[in-house]
C-alpha positions in Angstrom: 1.6 49.2 25.1 4.2 50.1 22.6 6.0 53.5 23.1 7.7 55.4 20.5 10.7 58.0 20.5 10.3 60.9 18.5 12.2 59.4 15.7 9.4 56.8 15.4 11.7 53.8 16.6 9.7 51.6 19.1 11.5 51.7 22.4 9.2 49.3 24.5 6.4 46.9 23.9 4.4 45.7 27.0 2.6 42.3 27.0 1.5 40.2 29.8 2.8 42.9 32.2 6.4 42.5 30.8 8.4 45.1 28.6 9.9 43.3 25.9 13.0 45.0 24.2 13.9 45.1 20.4 15.5 42.1 19.4 14.2 40.0 22.3 12.0 37.0 22.3 10.3 35.9 25.4 7.6 33.6 26.9 5.0 35.5 28.9 1.7 34.7 30.9 -1.2 37.1 30.4 -3.6 37.0 33.2 -7.2 36.6 31.8 -9.4 35.2 34.8 -9.5 33.5 38.0 -10.6 30.1 38.9 -13.3 29.3 41.8 -10.2 28.4 44.0 -8.9 31.8 43.5 -6.0 30.7 41.6 -5.2 33.1 38.7 -5.8 31.7 34.9 -2.9 32.8 32.6 -2.9 32.3 28.8 0.8 31.5 27.7 2.2 33.7 25.0 5.5 34.1 22.9 6.6 37.5 22.0 9.2 37.9 19.4 10.6 41.6 18.7 12.8 42.3 15.8 15.6 45.1 16.1 13.8 47.2 13.5 10.4 48.9 14.1 7.4 47.7 12.2 3.8 46.4 12.7 2.5 44.1 15.5 0.9 41.0 14.5 -1.1 38.9 16.8 -1.8 35.1 15.9 -4.1 33.6 18.3 -5.6 29.8 18.6 -8.1 27.9 20.4 -10.7 30.6 21.0 -13.2 27.7 21.2 -11.6 25.4 23.7 -11.8 22.2 21.6 -10.4 23.7 18.5 -6.6 23.0 19.0 -5.3 22.9 15.5 -4.5 26.7 16.0 -2.5 25.7 19.1 -0.6 23.4 16.7 0.0 26.1 14.2 1.3 28.5 16.8 3.6 26.0 18.4 5.0 25.1 14.9 5.8 28.8 14.2 7.6 29.3 17.5 9.7 26.2 16.8 10.6 26.8 13.1 14.2 27.8 13.2 14.1 29.0 9.7 11.4 31.7 10.3 13.0 35.2 10.6 11.6 38.3 11.7 13.1 41.4 10.2 10.9 44.1 11.8 7.9 44.6 13.9 6.7 42.3 16.7 5.0 39.2 16.5 3.0 37.8 19.3 1.9 34.1 19.3 -1.0 32.8 21.5 -1.7 29.1 21.1 -4.7 28.9 23.6 -7.0 31.8 24.3 -9.7 29.8 25.8 -7.7 28.2 28.4 -10.7 27.3 30.6 -12.3 25.4 27.7 -9.1 23.9 26.6 -8.6 22.2 30.0 -12.0 20.7 29.7 -11.8 19.8 25.9 -14.9 21.9 25.4 -15.8 24.5 22.9 -17.5 26.7 25.7 -16.4 28.4 28.8 -17.3 27.0 32.3 -20.6 29.1 32.3 -21.6 27.5 29.0 -21.3 30.7 27.1 -19.4 30.9 23.7 -16.4 33.0 24.2 -16.5 33.7 20.5 -19.7 35.5 21.0 -18.7 37.6 23.9 -16.1 40.2 22.5 -15.4 42.9 23.2 -16.4 41.7 26.6 -17.4 43.6 29.9 -15.2 44.2 32.9 -18.6 43.5 35.1 -20.5 41.0 33.0 -20.5 37.3 33.2 -17.3 35.1 33.5 -17.4 34.6 29.8 -17.9 38.5 29.3 -15.0 39.4 31.7 -12.8 36.8 30.1 -13.3 38.2 26.8 -12.7 41.8 28.2 -9.3 40.8 29.4 -8.2 39.1 26.3 -9.4 42.1 24.2 -7.7 44.5 26.5 -4.4 42.6 27.2 -3.9 41.3 23.8 -5.9 42.7 20.7 -5.8 46.4 21.5 -1.9 46.1 22.0 -1.6 44.9 18.3 -2.0 46.4 14.9 -3.6 43.3 13.1 -4.6 39.9 13.9 -5.1 36.1 12.5 -7.3 33.9 14.5 -7.1 30.2 13.9 -10.2 28.0 14.2 -11.4 24.6 13.2 -14.8 23.3 12.0 -17.4 22.5 14.6 -17.7 19.2 16.2 -18.3 16.3 13.9 -17.4 18.4 10.7 -14.1 19.2 8.9 -13.4 22.3 6.9 -11.0 22.7 3.9 -8.7 25.6 4.6 -10.4 28.9 4.0 -10.0 32.6 5.2 -12.9 34.4 6.5 -12.9 38.1 6.3 -15.0 41.4 6.1 -13.9 42.6 2.6 -15.1 45.9 3.4 -12.1 46.5 5.7 -9.4 47.3 3.2 -6.4 46.2 5.5 -8.2 42.9 6.4 -8.8 42.1 2.8 -5.3 42.6 1.9 -4.1 40.5 4.6 -7.0 37.8 3.7 -5.5 37.7 0.3 -1.9 37.6 1.3 -2.4 34.5 3.6 -2.7 32.4 0.6 -5.9 30.2 0.9 -7.8 29.3 -2.2 -11.2 30.2 -0.6 -11.7 33.6 0.9 -15.4 33.7 2.5 -16.7 37.3 2.6 -18.5 38.4 5.6 -18.6 40.5 9.0 -18.8 37.5 11.3 -21.3 36.8 14.0 -22.1 39.5 16.5 -19.5 39.1 19.4 -17.1 37.3 17.6 -13.4 38.1 18.1 -12.8 39.2 14.5 -15.9 41.4 14.1 -15.0 43.2 17.6 -11.5 43.7 16.7 -12.1 45.1 13.1 -14.5 47.4 14.8 -11.9 48.5 17.3 -9.4 49.3 14.6 -7.4 46.0 14.7 -7.9 44.2 11.1 -8.5 40.8 11.8 -9.0 37.5 9.6 -9.6 34.0 10.6 -8.6 30.6 9.3 -11.1 28.0 9.4 -9.5 24.4 8.9 -9.6 20.8 9.8 -11.4 19.3 12.8 -12.0 19.9 16.5 -9.8 18.1 19.3 -7.0 17.5 16.5 -3.7 18.8 15.5 -3.7 17.8 11.8 -0.3 18.0 10.0 -1.7 19.7 6.9 -3.5 22.2 8.7 -0.3 23.0 10.9 1.6 23.4 7.5 -1.3 25.6 6.0 -1.5 27.9 9.1 2.2 28.3 9.3 2.6 28.8 5.4 -0.1 31.5 5.6 1.4 33.4 8.6 4.8 33.5 6.9 3.0 35.0 3.8 1.2 37.5 6.1 4.6 38.5 7.4 5.9 39.0 4.0 2.9 41.0 3.1 3.4 43.3 6.3 7.1 43.9 5.5 8.0 42.0 8.8 9.8 39.1 6.8 11.5 39.0 3.4 11.2 35.9 0.8 8.7 35.1 -1.8 5.2 34.1 -0.7 3.7 30.7 -1.4 0.7 31.3 -3.6 -2.3 28.9 -4.0 -3.2 27.4 -7.4 -6.3 29.7 -7.3 -7.9 32.2 -5.4 -11.6 33.0 -5.4 -13.9 35.2 -3.3 -16.9 33.4 -1.9 -20.1 35.7 -1.1 -22.4 32.5 -1.0 -22.5 29.2 0.5 -25.2 26.8 1.3 -25.6 23.3 3.4 -26.5 20.4 1.5 -28.8 18.2 3.9 -29.8 14.4 4.0 -33.3 13.9 2.7 -33.6 10.6 4.9 -31.9 8.7 7.6 -28.9 6.3 6.9 -25.2 6.0 6.8 -23.4 8.1 4.2 -20.7 7.1 1.7 -19.0 10.1 0.3 -18.1 10.7 -3.5 -16.3 13.9 -2.9 -14.3 15.3 -0.2 -13.3 18.7 1.2 -11.8 21.0 -1.4 -13.1 19.2 -4.2 -14.7 21.1 -7.2 -18.1 19.9 -8.1 -20.6 20.3 -10.8 -24.4 20.9 -10.4 -26.0 17.5 -10.1 -22.8 15.8 -9.2 -23.3 13.0 -6.5 -21.8 14.2 -3.3 -22.7 10.9 -1.2 -24.9 7.8 -1.1 -27.2 7.4 1.8 -27.4 3.7 2.6 -29.2 1.5 5.2 -27.3 -0.5 7.8 -26.7 -3.3 5.2 -25.4 -1.0 2.6 -28.3 -0.8 0.5 -28.7 2.6 -1.1 -31.5 4.7 0.0 -31.0 8.0 -2.0 -28.0 9.8 -3.8 -27.3 13.4 -2.5 -26.5 15.6 -5.4 -25.0 19.0 -5.4 -27.6 21.7 -6.0 -25.1 24.1 -7.7 -21.6 24.3 -9.0 -19.1 25.0 -6.3 -16.2 23.7 -4.0 -16.8 21.7 -0.9 -15.9 23.9 1.8 -16.5 21.1 4.4 -18.4 18.0 5.1 -19.8 16.0 8.1 -17.4 13.5 9.7 -20.6 11.7 11.2 -21.6 9.3 8.6 -24.8 8.3 10.4 -27.5 11.0 9.6 -31.0 11.7 10.3 -33.5 13.4 7.9 -32.3 17.0 7.6 -28.8 16.5 9.0 -26.0 18.6 7.4 -23.9 16.6 5.0 -21.8 19.1 2.9 -21.0 22.9 3.0 -20.9 24.2 -0.5 -18.9 27.2 -1.3 -20.4 29.0 -4.7 -17.9 31.2 -6.7 -19.9 34.0 -8.2 -18.2 33.1 -11.8 -18.6 29.6 -11.5 -15.9 26.9 -11.5 -14.4 26.8 -14.9 -11.6 29.0 -14.1 -10.9 26.9 -11.0 -10.7 23.7 -13.0 -8.3 25.5 -15.4 -5.9 26.8 -12.6 -6.0 23.2 -11.0 -5.0 21.8 -14.5 -2.3 24.0 -14.6 -1.2 23.2 -11.2 -0.6 19.5 -12.3 2.5 20.4 -14.0 5.9 19.6 -12.5 6.1 23.3 -11.3 2.7 23.2 -9.8 1.8 23.5 -6.2 1.2 20.1 -4.6 0.1 21.6 -1.3 -3.7 21.7 -2.3 -3.8 18.1 -3.2 -1.9 17.1 -0.1 -4.3 19.1 2.1 -7.4 17.5 0.3 -6.0 13.9 0.8 -5.2 14.5 4.5 -8.7 15.9 5.2 -10.5 13.0 3.5 -9.2 10.4 5.6 -11.8 10.9 8.2 -14.4 9.5 6.0 -14.7 6.9 3.1 -14.6 8.8 -0.3 -15.0 6.8 -3.3 -16.5 6.7 -6.9 -20.1 6.2 -7.0 -19.2 3.2 -9.2 -16.9 1.6 -6.5 -18.3 -1.4 -4.7 -16.7 -3.0 -1.6 
């Protein structure tokens, strides 16, 4: 835990059982559990302290063991020579769920979801004890946190921030991160961010991309967002990189297949769609159309399935529905098409659409 002199200057910061001095960068191992063999389980971390005092920001990846995009973001942050830290402490943990990561599994070895077990319990199940160790040794030693996630299996998400907007500090951090979509909500019971916020550590999560992948566009989005957060917190200098638009989402819904078949998409992650706009055509195995799946409301495609073979009722697309509609979003995107506009938005959309076929409804093979 950080200790302060009477002057307010932080003298020491302890993480993973090691004391890190101001101006020091060090790799440490945090003891989080024990294997059946009795061998210890460590979560590797990189601690970077500036000479000047300031907040302590924790950035975590892979709470779900197969969501490794977060690990890619953290490794990129560690290896970016142009990233500077002028005050405070940055703690980077690429893989929280080491036991799930080693098995390429979302879950812990006892088949529980680590992200439903926080703040954990010192005498509970394996997962509860693991969560307790993470919470005690990582979360409670920091002032705020950014937790990096991907979509669930067989889905992809357009980058979005999830936050409880009733938490003022978390809301400011979410806005500063710089994603187009901010999804308002407290999060599931036992989730990392809900427990952290309840403990006084404002926390947001980034949802982006797919499981079992480290995607270049997600890496860039995550690294850019963390840098924006450092500037917001006064830990780094420079101009933040703003998105072409930013909206708060209080409502979303899944659009589902009416019948079985193979999907041919007409819109991809991040696309703005109108009510009644075709999202996908459901075809038989010979490519003959069975039905056209339309958007029930105007909104932004938050995510889509990457499994084109669907059964009746299968989720096809996750639609984010802005309170004020999509006209202002379209105007902002039109403005961003100028030479001075931000190309990051289109780059991410293009990259995340490569996992599925996205074509005009009038196109034919």
